[in-house]
N, C-alpha and C positions, 0 to 999 in steps of 0.2 A: 504494499500499500504506500509504503513513503518512497519508491525510488524516484518517483516522478519529479521529487522537489529541485533535483538539480537540473533540469529540464527548462528552457522557456524560449518561447515561441513569440515576439512581438506580434505576429499577425495574429494569434490567436486571441490577443486582449478585447479588440474590437470587432473581430472579424467571424464570430462563431454561429451565425446565423441570426444576428439581432434584428435584422430586417423582417422577421416571421416572429416577432414573439408577440402575436395576438393568441386569443385563445382562439378554440375552433367556431366560436360563435362567431369571433369579427371575420375569421377567414371564409366564412359561407357570407359573409357580406361583401366578398372582391368579386372580382369581374368574373364572370360566366365559366372562363376555361381554370382559374382558379378553384373556383366551387367544384367544377366536376374532377379535378387532380384530387382535391382533398378527400371528396366521396370515394374515389377509385381508391386511393391508398386506404381508407377505413374499411372497404367493402373487401381487401384482398386481407386484411388483419382480421376478420371477425371471428369470432370463436375463442378471444383471449380470455383467461381465467384470471381477472385482478383479484389478488389476494384480500381477503375480507377477514372481520374480525368484529366483536361487540364494540360499538361507538363510544363505550365507557372505558375502553381500552385505547391509551395513546402509547406507542411503541418510543421507550427511551431505552438505549442498547448502551451498554457498555463494550465498546470493540476493541477487545481483547479477547484471549483466552486465561480463563480463571487459574489454569495450574502452569499456563506457561506455553509458548510454542516449543520450546526445546530445553534440554538441561542446561543447569540445574533446574528443575521444575519445582514450581513454587509450591509450598504448603499452605494450601487453600480453606483451611479447617475453620476460619473466622472470615473469609473473603467474600462470601453469599450475604451473611447478616450487615455487612458493611455497605454491601451495593443495596439492600433493600433498605438501608438506614439513609441512604444519598439520595433514594428518591428514585432510581432506576425502576423499570416497569420489567426488562428483560436483563438476563444476565448472557453474558455472552464470552466465550462459547465456554460451555462446560462438558464434564464428561456425564455418562449416564449415570455413574455412582452418585454425582452431586443433584441427581433430578429428586430424588424425596426429600432434600433441604429446600430447594429451589419450591414445590410443593407447599411446603410449612411456611416460609417466609412470603408467598404470594408473588413470586416471580414467575415468569414466562421464562422458558429458555429455548435458545438457538444449539444446537448440538452438532457436532463434528462427525465426519463418517467414521472415525477411528482415532484412539487416543494419540495414533503417529502423525495425523494430520498436519502438514504444514502451513504455515502463514497465509499463502499464496494459493494454498488448495489445487497444485497443478498435477498431482497425481493422477487424475482424473483423465488426462490427456494421454498417458501411458495405458489405457486399459481398452481393450475390444467391447464392441457392443454387448457381449455377453457378461463380461469381468462388470461394465458399468450396472449393468441390471442387478447382479448379485450381489453388488455392494450396496447399492441403495435399499433393496431387500432387507439385506442383512442390517441395515442401519435402522431402518423402521422397526423392524422386529425388536432392535435391543431396547428401543424406547416407546414400543407400542402402548404399556401400560401406565405411562406416566400423563397425568391431564396438564405439566407443564410446559410440554413442548410444544412450541409455537412451529417449530421448523428446522431447518438444518443448513450449516455451514456449507457453501460448496464451492464458490473461488472468490479471490478478491484481484480486481484488476486485470480482467482478461483482457488480451487484444482480439480482432478481430477473426483470427486463427483459431481461436478456441471455442468460438461460437458453434460450430458444428456440435462438438463435442457436449457442449453444455445444453444444446437442446435436447441431446438424449438424456441428459441428466434430469432436467428439468421435467421430460416426459415421464420418466421412471419414478420420481416421486410424487407425480400427479396418480401415477397407478398404482404404489406399493402404500402411498402416506396421504390418501385425499383430503384436500383439506390444510395441508401440512404446507409450509413457505420453503421453497429451494432458495436458499439467499445468496444472493452472486452482487457481491461492490464492484460499480465500476470506476474507471479511472475520471481523473477531472480535465478539464478542456486543454490545461498545460501540461499536460501528457504528450510525448514526442508524435507526431503525424507523419504520414507517407505510404510508401508500399507495406503490404503485409511482409512479417519477418524483419523490418528492416525497422519498424517505427513501433512505439508502445502502443498505440491505435490501431495502427494497419490500415488507415484511413486517409483520404485529405483533407478532413474538417472535422469537428467534436458532434456534426450534427446528423454525418453521415453515418460516424459512430454510434451514437444513439438510435438511430432510425433503425441501421443493421441489426441491432441487439435484439429490438422488439420484434423484426419481423424474420429472424433468424432464429433466435431464441426460445420464442415465445414466453415472455418471463410473467410472473406475478406482480411483480413492481419494478420501480426503477432505484437502485440505491448507489449513489456517487458521493465521492471525498474530494473536498476542496478546502483549503489551511492559508486560503489567501489575506484571510484578515489578520494573523499574526504574521505571514511572510511581508505583509505590506506595512509592518511595524503599526497596528492599529489604524488602517487606512491611509495614514500619511504615505506612501507611495499611490500616486492616483492609478497609476496604469494596473498594479498587481492589486488595488482595491475592486478596479472595473472586472476583473476575472472573476472574482467571487459573487459578484451579481450577475454577471454575464451566464454564468453557468447555472446559477439558482433559476433564471428567467427562462432559459433554453430546457434544462431538464424540466423545469413545470410546463412548458409549452408542449412538448413532448408526451408526457404522462397526459395532459387534459386532452390531446387528440387522440391516444389510444385508449383511454379510460383506464390508465392504470396509477394507482397510486405511486407517490415517491418517498423517498427518505432520503435526508443530508446528513453525511459524516464531516464531523466537523471537531475542532483541536480543545483539548482540556488539558495541554501540556505545552511546554516549550519546543515547539516543533524542530528548532535549530537553534544551536548556541548563539547566535546572533540576533535572533529573533527577539520580538517582545514575548512576555509570558501571560500565561492565563490571568485575568482579572474579571472582577462581575459586570463590568461592562463589554470587554468582548466577548465573553460568554455568553451574556445576555442579547448582545447583536446577534450574533449566531445563530441562539433559539429565537428569536422574534421574530426574525427576517425570516425562516425555515417557515413557521406557522402562519405569517402574513403572505405568504407564496401559496398556501394551501397545502405545504407539506405534510404527511401523514405518518413522519417517524423520525426521531432524531438520534444520531448517535454520536458519541465520544470517542475519540483516540487521544488517548488511552488512559486507563483506568490505575495502571501500574508503572510506576516510575521506569523500570530497566532501563534503556538508554536515553530516555528523554526527562529533562529536569523541570521541577515544577507540576508535576504530576498528582494526581488526588491522593494516591498511596505513594509513599517512598520506598526505597530498596531496604528499610528496615522493616517494613509492613505497618509505619505509622501513618495517620492522617496527616495532611499536610492544610494550610489554608486554602491552597486549590480545591479541596475535598469539601470544605464548609462553603465556600462562593457556589460550588456546583449543588450542591444539595439546595440553596436557596433557589438557583435557576430552574434544577430539574422539579422542584414542589410548583413553581409557578407553569411550566408548562405540562405537567400532570393536572393542573386546574383548568387550564384554558383549552387543551387537547382535545378532550371530550367534547367541549364545545364547538371547535372549530372542524371537528371529526363530523357533526352533522349540518356544517353548511357547506357551499359550492362556491368555490373560487371563481370571482368573475373579472378579475384585474387586479395588476399590481401597478403603482405610479410611484414616480419622485418629484420631489419638490425642486425647482431649480436652484442652481445648477445639480443636472442629475450626473452619478457617477460615470456616466458613460454618453458620448453624443446622441446615440441612436436608441437609448433607453426611454421607454413612455414617460411622459409627466402629466400631472394634473394641468386640467380637470379629468377625471372619469367619468363613469356613470352614477355614482352615488356622491363622490365628495367633489366639490368644487375649487377648493382651495383649503390650506391650513396655514394659518400665520404662525412662524416660529419663532421664539424670541430668548436669546440667554438670559435676558434680565428684563422683568416688566417696569423696573426703576430706572431704567436709562444708561446704565453703568457701563454695558456693553452693545455693543452695535451688533454683534454675531446673530446669524440667523441659522442656528442648527439645522442640518439636511434633515430630511424626513423621507422613509417608504410607506406607502399606504398600499395596504390591501384591501381589496373590497370583496364582499359575500354576499349571497343571500341566502336567507335560512329556510328552512321547515315550515316554519312558523306566519312565512313569508314577508318577514322585518328583513333589512338590510343591516350589513355590519361592516365595519370597517377599523383594521387593525393598524395602529398608527406606531411607528418605529424611529426612535431618535437615532440617526445614525451616526450623530457625533459621540467619540470615544471620548471627548475631554470636557463636554460641557452640559449639563442640563438643559432641557428644552419646556419651555412653556407654550403650549399649543391653543390656538382658538380654531374650531372647526367651520366651515361654512359648506354647507352641501347644496346639492342642485335643485333638492326640491325641501318645501318643508314638512319637518316631521313635530307630532306632537310631543314626543319623547325621546331623549337622549340618553341614555343610561351607560354607564361605565363598568365594566365587568372587570370585578375584583379578582387579581391574579392570586390571590392568596384563599380566599374562600370560594370564589365563583358567584358571590352575591353581586346584585346590579345596583346602582346607586345615582341618584341624578348626575349630568354632567354640570360643573359651574363652567357655565358659559360666560359669565361677568368676569370671574378672576381667571380662567383658563385652566389647562391641566398638565401639571407638572412630570415631566419624563425623566428620569435620571439616565445618564449615559449610556447609550447601549440598550434601555429597556422601550417597553412598547406598553401598548392599552389596547384591550379590544372594547368597540362602543356599538351597542346596538341603537337602532334607528328605527322608530316606528311612527 
């Protein structure tokens, strides 16, 4: 998962399909030939089986192997209790013998095929069709009696040459473990592009990589990783920061087009020695922007330190300040996630200046504009940038999630909508309870944090 940190393609920053950031509804409003192309693509992928679960459950995954990927293996005797206490909902990745503890703690689990599975999961590429089927069948049989099993870890960051094999693995999981997830995590756009076997993606563009994954593997969801919030030194490097948002928008677009949920893998450690470290602000930004874009799952790389400093658990097995920050952010996601699960994402917009020149900006369909101030008393002229995610609910209400993209300043926001609403309610990220939006004094958002507002 981490090899892509070394590779940089300047063309990727603003050139990964940002001209097609609209949802399927917007594509349907285009010229006839564009509408026909969208309909044809969707028809050719009929029969995709998106991963589903109770809307009360929001996936929050430790992207890590509980006992470690290689010797010396960690003693995980107390690890699961700490994961549950840190407000994760999925323990990843656990061995079969850990499943009873997951059940007692109320944790779902992703299980590797066997204890010898390496971090990348590339063992599948060495197997025949019969061996793939047998391995999946054995994997399902070993864990069939546990209610904790959400699915199985299959592979991390495959290139397109692995897609034919992965298609067979996904199909085998559907046969032998119906309803369970065959979990595959994809590269970010800053992996290298080019010919198969000569680049990491094996395609000319990130969009082609995502579309081929859906078309050839027929997955149950899209999961990808992106650590540009820290690589950009808390968004100070504008080009690298733009890559984070570009990937978020493009994965969202592809997921909406094909009716698949998406999960975002983000960073809760110092991803490289010279980057910034985890903070309440940068972890909140990664979580809230995922929710605001309609993400249906959040993964944190990685829980145990190993070679990564400032991780939630250090190499002596002790909790760090990062653990405490992460616990607070996970609690907010667990509170708001089930609400977002019941909403349909209809748009993502930025205030000016947007992180990239082709990114969608307000007004949207619900929000006309948002006034943002770092100081209501005029002590600063700064106007912290915002991201606005728009939703519609089953209750026919509209929703807006507004995220403060500044990692240096709090933002006081005042919301102006397209139409008049009788009520504007802020949903508490602590309790999930609504309270009236203070339109006179505005709503304060700490650095990197967001708020979900119900409009009716």
